[in-house]
C-alpha positions in Angstrom: -53.1 -23.9 -59.6 -53.4 -19.9 -59.7 -50.8 -18.8 -61.8 -49.5 -15.0 -61.2 -46.7 -13.2 -63.7 -44.7 -10.8 -62.3 -43.3 -8.7 -65.1 -39.9 -6.4 -64.8 -37.9 -3.8 -67.3 -35.3 -2.5 -65.0 -33.2 -3.2 -61.8 -35.2 -0.8 -59.8 -38.6 -2.5 -60.1 -37.1 -5.9 -59.7 -35.1 -4.9 -56.2 -38.8 -3.6 -54.9 -40.9 -6.8 -56.8 -37.6 -9.6 -55.4 -39.3 -10.1 -52.3 -43.0 -10.2 -53.4 -42.1 -12.6 -56.1 -39.9 -15.1 -53.3 -43.2 -14.9 -50.9 -45.0 -16.2 -53.8 -42.6 -19.4 -54.9 -42.7 -20.4 -51.1 -45.9 -21.5 -52.4 -46.1 -24.8 -53.0 -50.4 -23.8 -54.6 -49.6 -21.0 -57.0 -47.1 -21.0 -59.8 -44.8 -18.0 -60.2 -44.1 -16.9 -64.0 -41.9 -14.1 -64.7 -41.9 -11.9 -68.2 -38.7 -10.3 -68.0 -37.8 -7.3 -70.5 -36.3 -3.7 -70.9 -33.0 -2.7 -69.5 -32.4 -6.5 -67.9 -31.7 -7.5 -71.2 -29.5 -5.1 -72.4 -25.5 -4.9 -72.2 -25.1 -1.5 -71.8 -27.6 -1.7 -68.7 -25.8 -4.5 -67.0 -28.0 -7.6 -68.6 -29.4 -7.2 -65.0 -31.6 -10.4 -66.2 -28.2 -12.8 -64.5 -29.3 -11.0 -61.2 -32.8 -12.4 -61.3 -31.8 -15.9 -61.9 -28.9 -15.5 -59.6 -31.7 -14.8 -57.1 -32.8 -18.6 -58.0 -35.3 -17.6 -60.3 -36.9 -18.9 -63.2 -37.1 -16.9 -66.1 -40.3 -17.6 -68.5 -40.7 -15.0 -71.0 -37.8 -13.0 -72.2 -38.6 -9.6 -74.7 -36.1 -7.4 -75.6 -37.3 -4.1 -76.8 -34.1 -2.1 -76.9 -33.8 -2.1 -80.1 -34.3 1.6 -81.3 -32.2 4.7 -79.2 -33.3 6.4 -76.5 -35.0 9.8 -78.5 -38.5 10.4 -78.8 -38.8 8.7 -82.1 -37.2 5.7 -80.7 -38.7 4.7 -77.7 -42.3 5.4 -79.5 -40.8 3.0 -81.6 -39.6 0.3 -78.7 -43.1 0.9 -77.3 -45.3 -0.3 -80.3 -43.0 -3.8 -80.7 -43.2 -4.0 -76.7 -47.0 -4.2 -77.0 -47.2 -7.1 -80.3 -44.5 -9.1 -78.5 -46.1 -9.2 -74.5 -49.0 -9.7 -75.8 -47.4 -12.8 -77.5 -45.6 -13.5 -75.2 -49.4 -13.2 -72.4 -50.9 -15.6 -74.7 -47.9 -17.6 -74.2 -48.4 -17.6 -70.6 -51.8 -17.2 -70.4 -51.3 -16.3 -66.5 -54.8 -16.0 -64.0 -52.9 -12.0 -62.4 -50.4 -10.2 -64.6 -48.2 -8.2 -61.5 -47.1 -4.6 -62.2 -45.0 -1.9 -60.2 -44.7 1.6 -61.3 -45.0 4.2 -64.4 -42.7 3.3 -66.6 -43.7 2.6 -70.3 -42.8 -1.1 -70.8 -45.5 -1.2 -68.0 -48.2 1.1 -69.5 -47.5 -1.1 -72.5 -47.9 -5.3 -71.0 -50.6 -3.9 -68.6 -52.4 -2.5 -71.8 -51.7 -6.1 -73.6 -53.4 -7.6 -70.2 -55.8 -5.7 -70.9 -56.7 -7.1 -74.7 -56.0 -10.6 -73.1 -58.4 -10.2 -70.5 -56.0 -10.8 -68.0 -56.6 -9.3 -64.5 -53.2 -6.8 -63.3 -52.0 -5.9 -59.9 -50.7 -2.7 -59.5 -48.1 -1.7 -57.4 -47.1 1.9 -56.1 -50.0 3.5 -57.9 -51.4 6.8 -56.6 -48.0 8.2 -56.6 -47.1 11.8 -58.3 -44.0 12.7 -60.2 -44.8 15.8 -62.1 -41.6 15.8 -64.1 -41.9 13.2 -66.1 -44.2 11.5 -68.6 -44.7 8.2 -66.8 -46.9 10.5 -63.9 -49.7 9.3 -67.0 -48.3 6.1 -68.0 -48.9 5.1 -64.7 -52.3 6.4 -63.6 -53.3 5.0 -66.7 -52.0 2.0 -65.6 -54.2 2.5 -62.0 -57.5 1.9 -64.7 -56.9 -0.7 -66.6 -56.0 -2.4 -63.3 -58.1 -4.1 -60.5 -55.5 -5.0 -58.0 -54.1 -1.8 -56.2 -51.1 -1.7 -53.7 -50.2 1.9 -52.8 -47.2 2.4 -50.4 -49.5 5.4 -48.1 -52.6 5.9 -47.0 -53.1 9.4 -49.7 -51.8 7.1 -52.8 -54.2 4.5 -51.4 -57.1 7.6 -51.5 -56.2 9.0 -54.9 -56.7 6.0 -56.5 -59.9 5.9 -54.8 -60.5 9.0 -56.2 -59.7 7.7 -60.1 -62.8 6.0 -59.7 -61.6 2.5 -57.9 -63.2 -0.1 -55.7 -61.8 1.1 -52.6 -62.3 -2.9 -51.1 -59.2 -3.6 -54.1 -57.2 -1.0 -52.5 -54.3 -2.0 -50.5 -52.2 0.7 -48.1 -49.2 -1.7 -47.7 -46.3 0.2 -47.1 -43.4 0.5 -49.7 -41.1 -2.8 -50.6 -37.9 -1.0 -50.4 -38.3 0.1 -47.1 -38.9 -3.6 -46.5 -35.9 -4.3 -48.4 -33.5 -2.5 -45.7 -34.9 -4.4 -42.4 -34.9 -8.0 -44.5 -31.5 -7.6 -46.8 -28.1 -8.5 -45.3 -25.6 -5.3 -45.9 -22.3 -5.4 -46.7 -19.5 -4.4 -44.9 -18.4 -1.5 -45.9 -14.9 -2.7 -47.2 -16.4 -5.9 -48.8 -18.5 -2.7 -50.8 -15.7 -1.6 -52.0 -13.7 -4.1 -52.7 -16.9 -5.6 -54.6 -16.6 -2.1 -56.9 -13.3 -2.1 -57.3 -13.0 1.8 -55.6 -11.6 3.1 -52.6 -14.5 4.0 -50.0 -11.5 5.8 -47.5 -13.3 8.9 -47.3 -17.2 10.1 -46.8 -18.8 9.8 -49.9 -21.8 10.2 -51.9 -24.2 8.0 -53.8 -25.5 9.8 -56.9 -28.7 8.8 -59.3 -29.2 11.3 -61.6 -32.4 10.2 -64.9 -33.8 12.6 -67.9 -36.9 14.9 -66.4 -38.4 13.5 -69.6 -41.7 16.4 -69.3 -38.6 18.9 -70.0 -37.2 19.5 -72.9 -32.9 18.3 -73.8 -32.2 19.9 -70.1 -30.3 16.4 -69.2 -26.5 17.8 -70.4 -27.0 21.1 -69.1 -28.6 19.7 -65.2 -26.5 17.6 -64.4 -23.1 19.0 -65.7 -24.8 21.3 -62.8 -24.6 18.4 -61.0 -20.4 18.3 -61.4 -20.0 21.7 -60.3 -21.8 22.0 -57.3 -20.1 18.3 -56.8 -16.7 20.0 -57.9 -17.2 22.4 -55.3 -16.4 19.1 -51.9 -13.3 17.1 -52.9 -13.5 15.6 -50.2 -16.5 13.3 -50.6 -15.5 10.6 -53.0 -18.8 9.7 -55.6 -20.6 6.3 -56.4 -22.6 7.0 -59.7 -25.3 5.0 -61.2 -26.7 4.6 -64.4 -29.0 6.6 -66.0 -32.2 4.6 -67.1 -33.6 3.6 -70.7 -35.8 7.4 -71.5 -35.0 9.9 -73.5 -31.4 11.6 -73.3 -29.9 8.5 -71.2 -27.0 7.9 -73.1 -26.5 11.4 -72.5 -25.7 11.4 -68.9 -24.0 8.4 -69.3 -22.4 10.1 -71.5 -20.9 12.3 -69.3 -21.0 9.9 -66.2 -17.7 8.3 -68.6 -16.1 11.2 -69.2 -16.1 12.9 -65.5 -14.6 9.4 -63.8 -12.3 8.6 -66.9 -11.0 12.8 -65.6 -11.6 12.0 -61.8 -10.5 8.0 -61.7 -9.6 8.9 -58.2 -12.8 10.6 -57.1 -15.6 9.0 -59.2 -16.4 5.6 -60.1 -19.6 4.7 -62.4 -21.3 1.4 -61.7 -23.7 1.3 -64.0 -26.5 -1.1 -61.8 -24.6 -1.8 -58.8 -27.6 -4.4 -57.8 -30.3 -4.2 -54.6 -27.6 -5.4 -52.1 -24.6 -3.4 -52.9 -27.3 -0.3 -54.0 -28.4 -0.6 -50.3 -25.1 -0.7 -49.1 -23.9 2.5 -50.5 -27.5 4.0 -49.3 -26.0 2.9 -45.8 -22.9 4.7 -45.8 -22.9 7.4 -47.8 -23.2 10.6 -46.4 -26.1 11.3 -48.8 -28.3 10.9 -51.6 -28.2 13.2 -54.7 -29.7 13.4 -57.5 -33.1 12.2 -59.1 -34.2 8.9 -58.3 -37.4 7.5 -56.5 -34.6 5.7 -54.2 -33.7 9.0 -52.5 -37.5 9.7 -52.0 -38.4 6.1 -50.8 -35.7 3.9 -48.9 -33.1 6.4 -48.3 -35.7 7.9 -45.4 -35.5 4.6 -44.1 -31.6 4.7 -43.6 -32.3 8.5 -41.6 -29.5 9.4 -44.5 -30.0 12.4 -45.7 -31.1 13.2 -49.9 -31.3 15.7 -52.0 -33.8 16.1 -54.9 -32.5 17.9 -57.4 -35.4 19.2 -59.9 -38.7 18.6 -60.9 -39.0 14.7 -61.2 -40.0 13.9 -58.6 -41.7 16.4 -57.4 -45.5 15.1 -56.0 -44.1 12.5 -54.0 -44.8 12.2 -50.3 -41.8 13.4 -48.6 -40.2 11.8 -45.0 -38.0 15.0 -43.4 -35.2 13.7 -44.5 -35.4 15.2 -48.9 -34.3 18.7 -49.1 -35.8 20.2 -52.5 -33.3 21.9 -54.7 -33.5 23.6 -58.3 -31.9 22.4 -60.8 -28.8 25.1 -60.7 -24.7 24.3 -59.8 -25.1 27.2 -57.0 -28.6 25.3 -55.3 -27.1 21.7 -55.4 -24.0 23.0 -53.2 -26.2 25.0 -51.1 -28.5 21.9 -50.5 -25.3 19.5 -50.1 -24.0 22.0 -47.5 -27.5 21.7 -45.8 -27.5 17.9 -45.3 -23.8 17.3 -44.5 -24.8 19.5 -41.6 -24.7 18.5 -38.1 -28.0 19.9 -37.4 -30.0 18.8 -40.1 -28.8 14.9 -39.1 -29.7 15.2 -35.8 -33.2 16.2 -36.7 -33.6 12.8 -38.3 -33.0 11.0 -35.6 -36.4 10.8 -34.9 -38.1 10.5 -37.7 -40.8 8.1 -39.1 -40.8 6.8 -42.5 -44.5 7.8 -44.0 -44.6 4.7 -45.9 -43.8 1.7 -43.6 -45.1 -1.0 -42.5 -44.7 -4.4 -41.8 -44.4 -7.6 -44.1 -44.7 -5.5 -46.9 -43.8 -8.6 -49.4 -45.7 -11.0 -47.8 -49.0 -9.5 -47.6 -48.5 -8.8 -51.5 -48.5 -12.2 -52.1 -51.3 -13.4 -49.2 -53.9 -11.1 -51.4 -52.5 -12.0 -54.5 -53.0 -15.8 -53.7 -56.7 -15.2 -52.1 -58.1 -12.6 -54.4 -61.4 -14.0 -56.4 -60.1 -13.3 -60.5 -63.4 -14.5 -61.4 -65.6 -11.1 -62.9 -62.3 -8.6 -61.3 -62.4 -7.4 -65.5 -66.1 -6.1 -64.9 -65.3 -3.4 -62.5 -67.7 -0.5 -62.5 -66.2 2.8 -61.7 -66.3 3.9 -57.9 -67.8 7.7 -57.6 -66.8 9.3 -54.5 -70.1 10.6 -52.2 -70.6 14.4 -52.9 -70.3 16.1 -49.3 -73.6 18.3 -48.5 -73.0 22.1 -49.5 -70.2 21.4 -52.0 -70.4 23.5 -55.5 -68.9 22.3 -58.7 -67.5 24.8 -61.4 
């Protein structure tokens, strides 16, 4: 029986991988394994491992690596611990394939451990670019350690092949987050309000803001600029979710706490909404604001405008619903006003999502089931053909 291990370290990547886990679990001839780490195991981030278990899945391995602070030195220490502990966990699990998603440092570490243990890696959401984050380098490094690739659009598929990967193992399967919107039952607006203990009797924004990790100590100033811009739109309430465990993420979360304590009728801080509540909030909000990838991938499927602040998501394929802006308060305010305008919202009705395909999770599960793992580790560099008349500088 083939053993397929899914690695998850954040609420965000589990929200995307849950459908794949469900599809694998349906198969009688495959054993699903879950290796859980990162913020899932932290009380500060909502101990979201419980959400995985409430989804009906068994957690086979728990690896707690968040024993240090979120400084550069602390994260480097977490990475050292992660590499050692993930290696030990993989040695116990002995999967035939390891499935990872995205670009975080934890994902980089588990992919590296799999390399040492000669375990093939399947990588979801490779080929993307995020020019404002250290994750950019991690993602492409994971691509080079992976043997099977599941990018979410054709541009990203081409980039993975450009990195030297075998085209026969690079599958454009669409975005799992977009599929979630079609398959998950959303809550009613009042039900969402009751579940978070916050009245949604007025229009509201959904805000998620993470540190821009290639910039030095800009998190506090940029988030203050966002709060200043939101202060000029008093008719809207605000649901704010927590920043992730990147450098200076704790600075942002402290600012959020201060804000909602001072403005209890205006804003609420929910560290982890969970997938269903998060997507429901996205469905009913007037705009998604911040710099989360969910504003780039999921929000367009609802035809909800996104105000994307700064450079964290720079380089990703975009739908027409994305409004990019600088991180100063005036630029943010003007972009939110544009997102609220009737003309802008009307223009989104015929928008086509660039990363939407059918049966994404089932297709991934099927490929993982069928792929010949023998010899996967012995891969050669795929060279692109040289065009006649081209010149190298």
